[in-house]
One Martini backbone bead per residue (centre of mass of N, CA, C, O) as a GRO file, in nm:
protein
  207
    1UNK     BB    1   0.053   0.064  -0.016
    2UNK     BB    2   0.339   0.197  -0.012
    3UNK     BB    3   0.439   0.369  -0.288
    4UNK     BB    4   0.690   0.533  -0.163
    5UNK     BB    5   0.898   0.328  -0.079
    6UNK     BB    6   1.075   0.264  -0.331
    7UNK     BB    7   1.136   0.562  -0.395
    8UNK     BB    8   1.274   0.631  -0.126
    9UNK     BB    9   1.500   0.426  -0.150
   10UNK     BB   10   1.616   0.530  -0.418
   11UNK     BB   11   1.672   0.819  -0.321
   12UNK     BB   12   1.859   0.738  -0.088
   13UNK     BB   13   2.071   0.596  -0.266
   14UNK     BB   14   2.144   0.839  -0.436
   15UNK     BB   15   2.249   1.004  -0.199
   16UNK     BB   16   2.471   0.806  -0.119
   17UNK     BB   17   2.624   0.819  -0.386
   18UNK     BB   18   2.676   1.123  -0.392
   19UNK     BB   19   2.833   1.139  -0.130
   20UNK     BB   20   3.058   0.949  -0.214
   21UNK     BB   21   3.146   1.102  -0.469
   22UNK     BB   22   3.207   1.373  -0.341
   23UNK     BB   23   3.429   1.271  -0.153
   24UNK     BB   24   3.620   1.134  -0.359
   25UNK     BB   25   3.660   1.373  -0.553
   26UNK     BB   26   3.768   1.575  -0.345
   27UNK     BB   27   4.029   1.382  -0.285
   28UNK     BB   28   4.095   1.242  -0.599
   29UNK     BB   29   3.932   1.327  -0.830
   30UNK     BB   30   3.834   1.262  -1.146
   31UNK     BB   31   4.065   1.043  -1.230
   32UNK     BB   32   4.066   0.905  -0.924
   33UNK     BB   33   3.760   0.823  -0.993
   34UNK     BB   34   3.551   0.547  -0.970
   35UNK     BB   35   3.279   0.353  -0.990
   36UNK     BB   36   3.392   0.136  -0.806
   37UNK     BB   37   3.461   0.320  -0.564
   38UNK     BB   38   3.177   0.426  -0.520
   39UNK     BB   39   3.038   0.157  -0.481
   40UNK     BB   40   3.196   0.065  -0.231
   41UNK     BB   41   3.111   0.313  -0.055
   42UNK     BB   42   2.786   0.241  -0.108
   43UNK     BB   43   2.736  -0.077  -0.128
   44UNK     BB   44   2.790  -0.150  -0.437
   45UNK     BB   45   2.774  -0.196  -0.759
   46UNK     BB   46   2.845  -0.062  -1.055
   47UNK     BB   47   2.565  -0.134  -1.169
   48UNK     BB   48   2.406   0.001  -0.938
   49UNK     BB   49   2.495   0.288  -0.996
   50UNK     BB   50   2.404   0.296  -1.302
   51UNK     BB   51   2.104   0.251  -1.244
   52UNK     BB   52   2.071   0.552  -1.121
   53UNK     BB   53   2.250   0.720  -1.375
   54UNK     BB   54   2.373   0.534  -1.633
   55UNK     BB   55   2.640   0.724  -1.616
   56UNK     BB   56   2.928   0.870  -1.526
   57UNK     BB   57   2.861   1.153  -1.636
   58UNK     BB   58   2.591   1.186  -1.491
   59UNK     BB   59   2.698   1.156  -1.211
   60UNK     BB   60   2.895   1.403  -1.225
   61UNK     BB   61   2.677   1.612  -1.273
   62UNK     BB   62   2.528   1.560  -1.003
   63UNK     BB   63   2.762   1.641  -0.828
   64UNK     BB   64   2.770   1.938  -0.922
   65UNK     BB   65   2.481   2.001  -0.844
   66UNK     BB   66   2.514   1.943  -0.542
   67UNK     BB   67   2.736   2.149  -0.492
   68UNK     BB   68   2.559   2.393  -0.563
   69UNK     BB   69   2.354   2.346  -0.336
   70UNK     BB   70   2.554   2.372  -0.103
   71UNK     BB   71   2.652   2.656  -0.170
   72UNK     BB   72   2.372   2.794  -0.149
   73UNK     BB   73   2.325   2.721   0.146
   74UNK     BB   74   2.576   2.864   0.259
   75UNK     BB   75   2.509   3.144   0.151
   76UNK     BB   76   2.245   3.179   0.312
   77UNK     BB   77   2.383   3.155   0.589
   78UNK     BB   78   2.571   3.398   0.558
   79UNK     BB   79   2.349   3.610   0.523
   80UNK     BB   80   2.205   3.553   0.795
   81UNK     BB   81   2.473   3.624   0.965
   82UNK     BB   82   2.464   3.890   0.873
   83UNK     BB   83   2.464   4.225   0.909
   84UNK     BB   84   2.336   4.537   0.849
   85UNK     BB   85   2.620   4.674   0.874
   86UNK     BB   86   2.743   4.383   0.738
   87UNK     BB   87   2.679   4.294   0.450
   88UNK     BB   88   2.631   4.033   0.206
   89UNK     BB   89   2.731   4.034  -0.104
   90UNK     BB   90   2.713   3.861  -0.396
   91UNK     BB   91   3.014   3.927  -0.473
   92UNK     BB   92   3.129   3.815  -0.213
   93UNK     BB   93   3.021   3.526  -0.256
   94UNK     BB   94   3.183   3.469  -0.508
   95UNK     BB   95   3.459   3.484  -0.372
   96UNK     BB   96   3.398   3.271  -0.150
   97UNK     BB   97   3.358   3.034  -0.341
   98UNK     BB   98   3.653   3.029  -0.441
   99UNK     BB   99   3.774   2.979  -0.167
  100UNK     BB  100   3.627   2.700  -0.114
  101UNK     BB  101   3.753   2.550  -0.365
  102UNK     BB  102   4.041   2.510  -0.233
  103UNK     BB  103   3.922   2.252  -0.059
  104UNK     BB  104   3.828   2.110  -0.364
  105UNK     BB  105   4.017   2.004  -0.609
  106UNK     BB  106   3.855   1.772  -0.737
  107UNK     BB  107   3.608   1.951  -0.823
  108UNK     BB  108   3.766   2.145  -0.997
  109UNK     BB  109   3.861   1.933  -1.192
  110UNK     BB  110   3.588   1.835  -1.285
  111UNK     BB  111   3.479   2.102  -1.389
  112UNK     BB  112   3.712   2.171  -1.590
  113UNK     BB  113   3.675   1.916  -1.764
  114UNK     BB  114   3.367   1.924  -1.834
  115UNK     BB  115   3.339   2.211  -1.959
  116UNK     BB  116   3.497   2.133  -2.213
  117UNK     BB  117   3.345   1.879  -2.307
  118UNK     BB  118   3.054   2.038  -2.308
  119UNK     BB  119   3.085   2.194  -2.581
  120UNK     BB  120   2.955   1.948  -2.676
  121UNK     BB  121   2.622   1.900  -2.751
  122UNK     BB  122   2.640   1.570  -2.701
  123UNK     BB  123   2.702   1.606  -2.421
  124UNK     BB  124   2.576   1.528  -2.103
  125UNK     BB  125   2.675   1.829  -1.983
  126UNK     BB  126   2.566   2.062  -2.160
  127UNK     BB  127   2.298   2.153  -2.027
  128UNK     BB  128   2.409   2.215  -1.751
  129UNK     BB  129   2.614   2.441  -1.837
  130UNK     BB  130   2.413   2.621  -1.979
  131UNK     BB  131   2.222   2.672  -1.738
  132UNK     BB  132   2.443   2.772  -1.545
  133UNK     BB  133   2.533   3.018  -1.706
  134UNK     BB  134   2.265   3.166  -1.714
  135UNK     BB  135   2.224   3.185  -1.407
  136UNK     BB  136   2.494   3.318  -1.334
  137UNK     BB  137   2.462   3.565  -1.514
  138UNK     BB  138   2.209   3.675  -1.380
  139UNK     BB  139   2.322   3.710  -1.091
  140UNK     BB  140   2.564   3.893  -1.161
  141UNK     BB  141   2.411   4.117  -1.307
  142UNK     BB  142   2.230   4.196  -1.070
  143UNK     BB  143   2.460   4.269  -0.873
  144UNK     BB  144   2.594   4.484  -1.045
  145UNK     BB  145   2.348   4.669  -1.092
  146UNK     BB  146   2.296   4.737  -0.796
  147UNK     BB  147   2.569   4.879  -0.751
  148UNK     BB  148   2.533   5.090  -0.970
  149UNK     BB  149   2.265   5.213  -0.861
  150UNK     BB  150   2.410   5.288  -0.574
  151UNK     BB  151   2.716   5.398  -0.655
  152UNK     BB  152   2.958   5.160  -0.591
  153UNK     BB  153   2.979   5.105  -0.908
  154UNK     BB  154   3.083   5.125  -1.199
  155UNK     BB  155   2.924   5.244  -1.523
  156UNK     BB  156   3.142   5.203  -1.761
  157UNK     BB  157   3.030   4.911  -1.737
  158UNK     BB  158   2.845   4.685  -1.842
  159UNK     BB  159   2.679   4.457  -1.660
  160UNK     BB  160   2.697   4.212  -1.856
  161UNK     BB  161   2.996   4.235  -1.918
  162UNK     BB  162   3.102   4.211  -1.628
  163UNK     BB  163   2.971   3.938  -1.567
  164UNK     BB  164   3.121   3.782  -1.785
  165UNK     BB  165   3.407   3.846  -1.680
  166UNK     BB  166   3.372   3.718  -1.398
  167UNK     BB  167   3.305   3.435  -1.491
  168UNK     BB  168   3.561   3.388  -1.662
  169UNK     BB  169   3.760   3.443  -1.432
  170UNK     BB  170   3.675   3.216  -1.244
  171UNK     BB  171   3.737   2.982  -1.438
  172UNK     BB  172   4.033   3.061  -1.494
  173UNK     BB  173   4.138   3.051  -1.200
  174UNK     BB  174   4.088   2.751  -1.157
  175UNK     BB  175   4.284   2.651  -1.372
  176UNK     BB  176   4.533   2.800  -1.261
  177UNK     BB  177   4.522   2.667  -0.974
  178UNK     BB  178   4.586   2.376  -1.069
  179UNK     BB  179   4.881   2.468  -1.146
  180UNK     BB  180   4.869   2.715  -0.911
  181UNK     BB  181   4.800   2.714  -0.571
  182UNK     BB  182   4.887   3.030  -0.516
  183UNK     BB  183   4.637   3.121  -0.626
  184UNK     BB  184   4.404   3.387  -0.558
  185UNK     BB  185   4.087   3.376  -0.629
  186UNK     BB  186   3.921   3.558  -0.441
  187UNK     BB  187   4.128   3.794  -0.424
  188UNK     BB  188   4.115   3.876  -0.722
  189UNK     BB  189   3.821   3.958  -0.728
  190UNK     BB  190   3.833   4.173  -0.504
  191UNK     BB  191   4.043   4.360  -0.638
  192UNK     BB  192   3.879   4.426  -0.885
  193UNK     BB  193   3.631   4.544  -0.736
  194UNK     BB  194   3.783   4.766  -0.584
  195UNK     BB  195   3.873   4.915  -0.851
  196UNK     BB  196   3.542   4.961  -0.921
  197UNK     BB  197   3.493   5.131  -0.672
  198UNK     BB  198   3.351   5.444  -0.602
  199UNK     BB  199   3.343   5.475  -0.290
  200UNK     BB  200   3.647   5.434  -0.237
  201UNK     BB  201   3.751   5.666  -0.414
  202UNK     BB  202   3.599   5.895  -0.269
  203UNK     BB  203   3.750   5.820   0.014
  204UNK     BB  204   4.057   5.742  -0.060
  205UNK     BB  205   4.093   5.451  -0.094
  206UNK     BB  206   4.247   5.168  -0.129
  207UNK     BB  207   4.223   4.923  -0.388
   0.00000   0.00000   0.00000
C-alpha cells in the first residue's frame, strides 16, 4: 500500500551514492575516482551505481549539481549570519565561493574537465553547463547592476559585460589554480572589484 516506499528507498540510495562520489572526488579528483570506488563506498556494485544514474558522466554531472546546491545553502546561511551594518553582497559571496573551492581541488578538477568536454552539444553535461551559465550570468548581472544603481560600482562598464568578465575570470582562475595552487582565486576577484568601486575611490581608500 505504501507506494512511496520503493521510490523513497531509491531516492535515499541516490543520495548515498552522491555523497560517496562527492567525498571521493573531493579527495581524489576526477581522474582518480572510478565508478567501482564509488560503488564500494556506497555498498553497491558498479552496475548498481549505473542503474541509478545511467552513465559515469551523468553521475558526475549530478555531483556538480549537488555541490552547487550545497554552495547555495552555505551562501544563504552566510547571508543570514551577516549583520545589517555589515551585509554580505552577492559579489562578496562569489569571491567566497572561489575561496571555498580551494578546499576541494578534486571538484575543481572535475568542473574544469567537464566544462571543456561539455562544449560539444552531444555531451551529457552540455545542458547542465548551458543552464548553469545562464543562471550564473543572471545572478552576477543582477548583483553588478544593483551596485551600479546604488552608486558603489562604476557604471562605465555595462552590467552584462562585467558579469560575463567576472564569470570567465572565475572559471579561468580555477584552471590556473589547478596549475599553481598559490593563485588566490577569491582575492583576485576582490581586488578587481575594489578597483571598480566608486565609493572607495571617493573616500580616498586604497583599491
